[in-house]
C-alpha positions, 0 to 999 in steps of 0.5 A: 236871327229868325223871329218867332210868330204865332198862328191862332185859328178859332171857329164856333162848333155846334154843341151836338158836334163836340163829341164827334170832333173830340173823337176825331182829334183823339186819333191824332195822338199816341194811344198810350199817351192821350193828347200827345200828338203823333208827329206823323198823324194822318190829319195834321203831320206836325213833324213835316213842318220843320218851323213849328215849335209847338202846336195844339188843337183844343175845344174851347168849351168853357168850364166856368160858365156857371160862375157868370150867374153871380152877375145879373145880365150875363148869359150862361149860353156861350159859344164853344170854339175849336182852336188851332194854335201853332208857334213857329219860326218866321212869319205865320203867313208862311206856315198858314200857306203850307198847312193849307197846301200840305195838311189836307186832313185839316178839312176833316177837322174844321168840317165840324165848325158851324160855318165850314163849307165842304170843299172850301178854299182852305187857305181863305177859310183859315185866314178868315178865322185867324185871330190875334193874341192880346199878349204873347211870350217867347222864351228866346226870340230867334232860337229856331227849331233847326237850331234846337235840334242841331245843338241837341245833336252836338251835345249828344255827340260831344257827351259820347265822344268825351267818354272815349277820350282819355286826354286830360289836358284841356287844350288837347282834349278840346282839339280831340273833341272838335276833331271827333265830332266836327265832321258828324254834326251840322251847325247852320249859321244864324240868318240875318234878321228880316229888315221888316221885322226890325222896323216893326219891332222898333216902331212898337218899342218907340211909339209909347216912349215917344208919346210919353216924351212928347207929353213930358217935354211940351206939357210937363206940369199938365202931364204930371198932374194928369198922371197923379189924378189918373192914378188916384182915380184908378186906385179909388175905382179899383178898390171899389170894384174889389170890395163889390166883386162877387166872391165865388167859391171854386169847387175842388174837382178831384174827378176833373183834375184826374182827367186833366192829369191823364194828358200830362207828364208824357214829356219833360214839358206840359201844356196848359189851357184855361178859359174864363169870362171877364167881369162885366164892367168897362173898368175891368175890361179896359184894365185888362186891355191895358195890362195885357198891352203892358205884358205884351210890350215887356215880353216883346222887348224886355223878357226875350232871353230865357225868362219871364221875370223870374220864371224860366220854365215857359217856352211860349205863352199867349193871352187871347180875347174872345167874344168881343173881349167878353171872354178870354183864354190863356195857354202855355207850354211849360217845363215840369209838372203842373203843381210845380208850375203853379207853385213857381208862379205863386212864389215868384210872380204872384203879383203878375198873376193878379195883374193878368187875371184878377179881371176874370170872374171868380178870381180870388179877391185881391187888395189893391190889385197886388196883394192877396189873390194868387197868394190865397194859394188853395183858392187860386189853385182851385180857380185855375183848375176849374178854368182849365180845359183839356188840350185835345192834341198837343205837339212838341218839336223837341221832346225830352228837352226843357228850356234850360236844356236849350240854353245849355246846348246853345252855350255848348255850341258857342264854346265849340265854335269859339276860336280860342278858350283858356283852360278855365273856360274849357273846364267850365265848358266841359262841365256843361256837357 
């Protein structure tokens, strides 16, 4: 298989240049669909890069800086960044080289950044401003853009052919479908998984397990005692911080929500970007670092086949630190409307929201980390909208397809390529079409 990777570029923009930058970014989108990228736009023609699943340009202008006033010592003046992000097949380094070579319009975009030098070596400049995510999620590791498009094409052809074949016997109908469609569609074989990626992934998986095993085997009593003491001390510190954190009411910003909605619902999928500040304590910072390590570990090794816990509507998601981990942003590409996305999380994974975001200023108060928080529904919804940032440019390589569609199309392909199927298996396969 071809594993996915992500590319994140961030550079500071002077406040007096933000409006000009946003005006330029607006030219990359369809006029009738603000923020929805034209794949053939002149500045960064994403459609020409066949490995890119999703991409975005977003001006990270923090909406929530005023909330920092509740914590003495935190300054309200923080940098504004231009962020470019892409989720791609194969190493992000390969995409970076292609972008530097084949997207000359990037120089016009990044020229708005403070430290950009005219006629700079674009590859070197982009590499110098590349940052890593603290945690990332991929809906289905190994499913490439090419595979998605080929399987969608197969589904369309099969659906069209099925309406024109009167045959009712399952075996003969399957044969007729294969004969009708086989010559009109190309299904690329799955490539072998790069050995280097396998080794890195295995090392990432085994490292914490080996450390834990070593401690338990050679120092069992000491390890168990340390874990018990650490858990008790953490619980005490957590509760103390929960009870002393400033409670900051979040406004119901109907005007801002109306602006955000102007760039939503142009497709069956949507984009989301939110930014905020971490509460100023080492306890909160290190809690967030450890928690996001756990999120990344689970996303990388457990939730790799279509769902993040019980949430199956997310294609890609990233948690990223900024400013020496004093601030951070979260972005995702998800299916459905924004309200349904938030309801899905609250109802199915509210504890996950608490774990991931309760270290951020103004998050609804939690009890013992897992209780309340996101389940204070209206408070949480005001919090996330207040922290949400308009995504200036958003690209999706396969409009009209949800994560569920991609999974269904993969099952259709599996049946189409299967050597033999029983009558019942054929009927279930036909129901997918």
